[in-house]
N, C-alpha and C positions, 0 to 999 in steps of 0.2 A: 253836165255838172257846171253850175255857175259859181265861180270862186271870187271871193272878195279880193280887193287889191292887196290887203295885208297877207292873205293866204298865198296869193301868187308870189309875193316877195319872198315869203318863207320857203315856198316850194323851190324857187329858183336857187336860194342859198343851199338848201338841202341837196339838190341835184348836183350843185357845184362840188359838194364834198366828195362825190363819186366820180367827178370828171365827166358827167353826162350832160348832154344838151337839154335845155328846156326852153321852149318857145313861149315866153310870157306874153299874153295878150296885151296889146297897147291900147285897146279900146274897150271900155266897160260895156256890159250888156245894156240895152236900152232900159230906162226906168219904167216900171209899171205902176201906174197910179193906184192909190188905195181905192178899191172898188167895193168897199163895205156898203155904200149906199148907191152902188151902181157906177157906171163909167163916169169919170169926172174930168178927164183930160181931153181937151179939144184936139190936140195934135194926134193923140192916139186914135181918137174917133175918125179924124180925117184920113189917117194913113192905114189903120187896121180895123176900123169898125169896132165891133165888140170883141174881136179876137185879140189875144195878147200880141204885142209887137214881136216880130220875128227876130230870132238871134241864133246863129249857127256856130257860135264860138265855143263849142264843147272842147275845152282844152285837153281833156284826157284822151281824146281820140285823134288829136292833131299832132301829137308829139312823135318824135322819131321812134321807130319800133324798138331800138336798143334801149330806150329810156323807160319803156312801159313797165318792166318788172320791178324796177326800183320805185318808179313813180306811184304805182298802185299797190306795192307790197306783195307782189307775186313770188318773191324770193325772200329768204331770211337773211341772206348775205350777198354781197357783190364784191368780187375781187378781194376777198378777205375781210371786208368791212361789214359789220352787222347792219341790216336794213330795219328801220323802225316798223313796228306793227302797223299794217295798213299803208306802208310806204310813205313817201314824202307828202302825199296829199293828206292822209289822215294825221300825220305828225303836225302839219301846219294847222289843220282844223282844231286839234287839241290845244295848240298854243294860243290860237285866236279865241276860241270859244271857252276854254277852261273846262273845269269839271262839270259834269251834267248837273242841271238844276234839280233841286229836291222835287220828287214827284208830287208830293202833296201840294206844294206851292204852284207847280205847273197846272195841276188839276183844278185848283181853286181859281187861278187866273182864267183858265179855259172856260170854266163854268160861268164866271162872271161875264166874260165876253159873250157867251152864248145867250145867257138869260137876259142880259141888258138889251141886246139887240132885239130879241123876241118881244120883250116888254115895250120897247120903244115903238115898235110897229103899231101898237094899239093906242099909243098916246094921241089925244085929240089934236095937238099941234102938228104932229107928224102926219096924221091922216088928212088933215086940212091941206098941208103943203103938197102931199102926194096927189091929192085931187086937183090942186092948182096946176101941178106939173102935167097931169093927164089932159087937162083942158088946153094947156099950152101946146101939147103934142098934137091934139086934134086940130088946132089952128094951123099946124104945119102939115097936116094930111095924114097923121098917124093916130091909130086908136089902140092905146094900151092903158090899162088901169094903173100900172106901176112900172118903175124902172126895171124891176126884175122880169116883168113880162116882155118888155121891149128887148132886153138882152136875150132872153130865152128863144125869141123868134129867129135869132140868127146864129148864136154862138156854137150850136152843134153842127152847123153846116161846114163842109170842108173848105169851101172857097169864100173869100171875102169879096162881096159884090159891091158895085156902086151904090145899089139901094141900101145895103147895110151901112155903108159909110155915111150916106145921107141921113138915115134914121139915127145913127149914133151921134152924128153932129147935131141934129135937132134935139136929141136927148140932152146932150151937154148944155146946149143953149137954153133949154127950158129949165134945167137945174139952176143955171146962172140967173135967169129971169125971175124965178120964184124964190131963190135963196134956199132951195131944198137941202143942200149939203150942210150949210151952216145951221139951219134950224134943227135938222135931225141930229147933228153932232151935239148941239147944246142939250137937247133932250136926253140923249144917251149918256152924255157925260154926267149929267145930274143923277141918273139912275145908277151909273157905275160908282159914283162917289158914295152913294148910300149903301151899296152892296160891299164896298171896300172897307168901310169903317170897322166892322167886327173882325176882319181878317187882315188888317193893315200890317200887323207884326209878322204874320206868316208870309205875306207878299213882299215885305221889305227886302227879303233875300234876293228876289228877282231884280229889283231895282238896283241893288248893290252889284249884282253879277253883271247886269247890262252896263253899268257905269265902268266897271273894271274892263269889260270887253272893249268898250270905246276907247278908254285910255290906253290899253295895250295895243290896239290896232293903230292908234295915232302915233305911238312911240315907234312901232315897226316902220310905218310909212315915213316918219321924219328922220329915220336913221340915214346917215350919209353913206352907209354901205349898201350897195345894190347887188343883185345876183351876178352882175357882170363885172363886179369889182370896181365900179366907177364911183 
């Protein structure tokens, strides 16, 4: 379970109410680049190939055993104090995330995301730049028709090999050289804008919800009160 900084701050405050220890992670999990158009981060490619960066900071299993029932909501009360549903973890999640988004808005956004990507794949400009990427990869010793094929050749393997790192690094280099990411993004953005117009009012609730989440998390993190009382 990867927790945001704001959630970790709230969990610490919640656990303090019960006098229980909570080991708040001091290092955030490594960022994972947006891979909508394939691997795009050179550092990730060099370190992990096509595999996601490793992170073992599962905070919910690193805590003291005495903290777990309250942390995870395995009890309804602790030393006479009621424990929130789902424990301190879910309480923090509710405060940061807010009420669930309307299902019809989520479904509309999901459909636009899916359909715009599928449509963009057949766009002449995207097909041209993917072909240019493939030719670039051939010049580096790899034969893949698309970035998806390059990733598929390695991502299911258990171990990250040197060859995978070399192929992934070549992949990112060819994306940079051909401008694949920028071109594909421009094409899909245009498609999405066209699909968004008739559903703009419905989707505006998601934009508002996201803005509220960011503002709420920022307020939590800017608070002078920390879980340790400092």
